[in-house]
N, C-alpha and C positions, 0 to 999 in steps of 0.2 A: 226382541230377538230378530224379527224380520228386518227392522231398521238397521241393526248391526250387520246383518248379512248383506243388505243392500250397500252399505258403506264399504264393506270388505270387497264386494264384487266390483264396485266402482273404482276403488283404489287399485285393484288388480288389473282392471281394464286400462287405467291410466298408465300403470307401470309397463304394461305390455304393448302400448301404442307404438313405440318406436320399432318394435319387432314385427308387428303385424300390419300396421297402417303404412300408407305412403309417406314419403319424407315430407311432403307438403302438409298433410294433415297432422303429422307429428309436430311440425313447427307451429301449427295453430294452437297446439296444446300449451305452448310457452306463455303467450299472453293470457290464456285461460288460467293457468296456475298463478300467475302474478296477480290477476284481478281477483282470484279466489281469496288470496291473502288479504287484499284490500277489503273485500266484502265481508270477510269474517270480522274485521274490525268495525266496519260501518254498521253491521247488523247489531253489534253490541250497543251502539248508539240508537239505532233505528228500532230494531225488533225488541230489544230487551230494556231500553230506557225510554222509548217513546218519543225520541227527538229525531227530526229530519235535518240533515246538513246538506245544503247544496253548494258547499264550499270545500268539499273534501278533495277535489282535484288539486287544491293548493298543496296538500301533503304528498300526493302522488308525484306532482312535478318537483317538489322539494327533494323527495327521495331519489328521483331519477337524476336531478342535477347534482346531488351530493356525489353519486357514483361517477358522473361525468367529470366533475371538478377534480375528484380525488385521482382518477385514472389519468386524466389529461394534464392537469397542472401540478398535482402534488406527488405524482409518481407512485401512488398507492394502488396496487393491483389485486390485493387480497379481497375476495368477495365477502369473506367473513367480516373483515374490518369495515367494508363499505356498508353492509347491511346493518351492522351495529351503529355506525355513525349516522346512517339514515334514520334509524329508529330513535336515537337520542336527539338528533336535530329536530325530527318531526315532533317529538314530545315537547321539546323546549319551545318551539314555535307555537305549539298548540296552547301553551299556557296563556299568553295574551289574547290569542284568537278565541279561546273558550270564554274568556272574560268578556269579549265583545260579542259573543254569540254568533260569530261568523257573519255578521251583517255587512261588513265592509270588505269582504274578500271577493269571491266569485271572479268576474271578468277583470276587475282592477288588478288583481295579482298577475294575471296573464299579461296585461299591458305593462306592468312594472318589469317583467322579465324581458320584454322587447326593448325597454329603455336601457337596461344595463348590458350593453352589447359586449363589453370586454369580458364580463363574467359569464353570460349566457349564450353569446353568439347571436343574439337577436332572433329573427325569424329563421335563420339558417341553422340554429341549434348548436349544440356542443358535442363533439365526439365522445363516445363512451367506449374506451379501449377494452379489449378482451381481458376480463379479470382472471386471476388464478383461482383454483378451487382446492381448498384444503392444503394450501401450500404448494400445489403443483402448477408450474407454468406450462400452459398448453398452447402457446402461440404458434408452435410448429404444426399443430393439428389443423387440417382443413376446416373452414368455418362451419360447414354443414355437419360434418362429423362431430365437431365440438358441441354444436347446439342440440343435436338429436341424441348425443351420447352423454358425456359427463355433465354438461350444463342442464340437460333435461332432468336427469335424476337428482341433481343438486337442487333444482327448483322444486321437484316433487318432495324431497326431504324437508325443505323449508316449509312447504305447504302443510305437510303432516305435522311438523313441530308446532306450526302456528295454530293448526286445528286443535291439537292436544292442549296447548296453552289456553286457547279460548274456551275449550270445553271445561277446563278446571275453573276458569274465571266465572263463567255463567252458572256453574253449579256450586259455587262457593257462597258463603254468607253475603259477600259483596254482590254477587249476581242476583241472589234472592232479594236483596234490598232494591236493586235496579228494577226488578219486575214489580215490586210493590209500588215504587215511584211511578212506573209506567201506568199501572192500573188505577192508582188513586194517590196523587201527590199530597193531597190534604191529609188523608189518613196516614200516609207515611210520616208526615211531619208530626202528627199527634203521637205516633209510636216512637218518636225520638230519632228518626232517621234524618240525617242532614241531606235534604234533597239537592240543594245547590252543590254541595261538596261531592256527592256521589255522581251527579251529572258531569261535574268538572273532571273527575277521575276517568269516567267512561269516555269522555271526549279525548283526553290525552292518550289513553290506551288505543282508541280507535285511530287517532292520528299517527301513532307509531306504527301500527299495522299498515296503514295506507302508504307511509313512507317506505317501508320495507318492500311492499308490492311494487311501488314506483321504481325502486332500485332494480328490481328483477326485470322490469320492462326494458331497461337500457341495453344490455348485451345483445339480445337478438337483432335489434336494428343497428346497433353501433352508433346511434346518435339520439339525442334528446332535444326537444324543442318546446317552446312555450305553449303549444296547443295542449300539452298534457295538463296544464293548469287552468285551462279555460272553463268557464261555467258550463259550457255544453258537455264537457267531459264529466263534470260532476253529475249532470243530468243522466248521462249514460249509466253511471255506476248505481245511482238510485234506481233507475229503471231495471237494471239487472237484479237488484234486490227484490223489487216488486214482482218481476217475472218469475223468479224461482219461489218466492214466498218468504217474507220476513218473519213469519210465525214459526218457522222451522230452523233449526241450527244450520243444516246443510242446504236449506232452500236457496240462499244467495249464491252458493257455489254452483248449484244446478242452473240458476239463472245466468251466471257468467258463461257457462258452457253453451247453453242454448243460444244466448245472444251472439256470441262470437261465431259459432258455426252457421247459425241462420243468416247472419249478416253476410258472411262469406259466400253462402250459396246464392242469396238474392243478388249480390253484386255481380256474380258470374253469369246470371241469366237475363237480367233486365237492365236497360240503360238508366232509367230513372229509379234506381234502386232505393234511394232514401225514402221516396214516397211509398213505394210498395212495402218496404221493410217496416216503416212506421205504422202503416195500416195493419200489417200482420201482427205486430207486437200489440197494437191497441186491441185487436180482436181477441188475442190470447188473454190479455189482462181482463177484458170484459167477461169472457167465458170462465175465467179462473181468477176471481178477485183475491183468493187466498194464495195465488201463485200455483205453479205447476206441481210442486210438492204437496201443497194443501189440497189440490184437486185429487191427487192420487190417494192421499190418506183419507179423504172424505168419502171416496167411492168404495174403499176397501170394506169398511164396516157394513155399508149398504149391501154389498154383494154377499158378505158373510151371513147377513140376516135373511137372505132369501131361502125359501123352502126347497 
């Protein structure tokens, strides 16, 4: 009950952000919501299946470039079509990648994007033109008004739908099989669960989520570049998952929020922000090995048991 109340309050706070927060902080919520979608999928692989992927930036970049290509070269401006195309393409590409256990992606995919200049724009990237939302062309609206208004609530709706869909998945028989595989793959095999098959499906679903999140990253900047697919980007999203806590359904979402806002704050106050930011994150993970959500839920019973 308390968990449901916390989720409801969090959703209400996100919905109210454009109305009560500054424009700058409202804009920071856009990458948060995009990464939250990515991390919901990644945690299906990490937290529920017990597999770590350091190549998921591949699918973020793929989703972002799908939107950029469709809006710039194919004349497709519908964000619904873009998100669907990103999810389908992400799932299709995940099929051979899952078979190779993502051993040969990481930095090599980013290098490949730099080579195909005509398609990707090389290190300059590719424009991501403003998409229409629910059939409405909003090109005449000022960009800031577009981002903190219609696009903000569209992204929030996508995040809510993605969370509901993932909630159903992890609480389905398929999700229970994944948990069994995570805890004891050998026992799962003896129970007749196809371990390799379930891991494969989890990877494909996770990749589709990552591609959708990647497509949501494009419109706020209006440009996508190969850094989205670099191995360092994969490391960031894995760290977000660890920061929030992969043992909790919403832990990675909390991790994305803290990561983005903490990074922004550190960047604004110190010149060597990468060093300070990395040290702060390391301290948080050491003090809270189960993540921030795990730390909060662990303390609650202890407090409740005090006389």
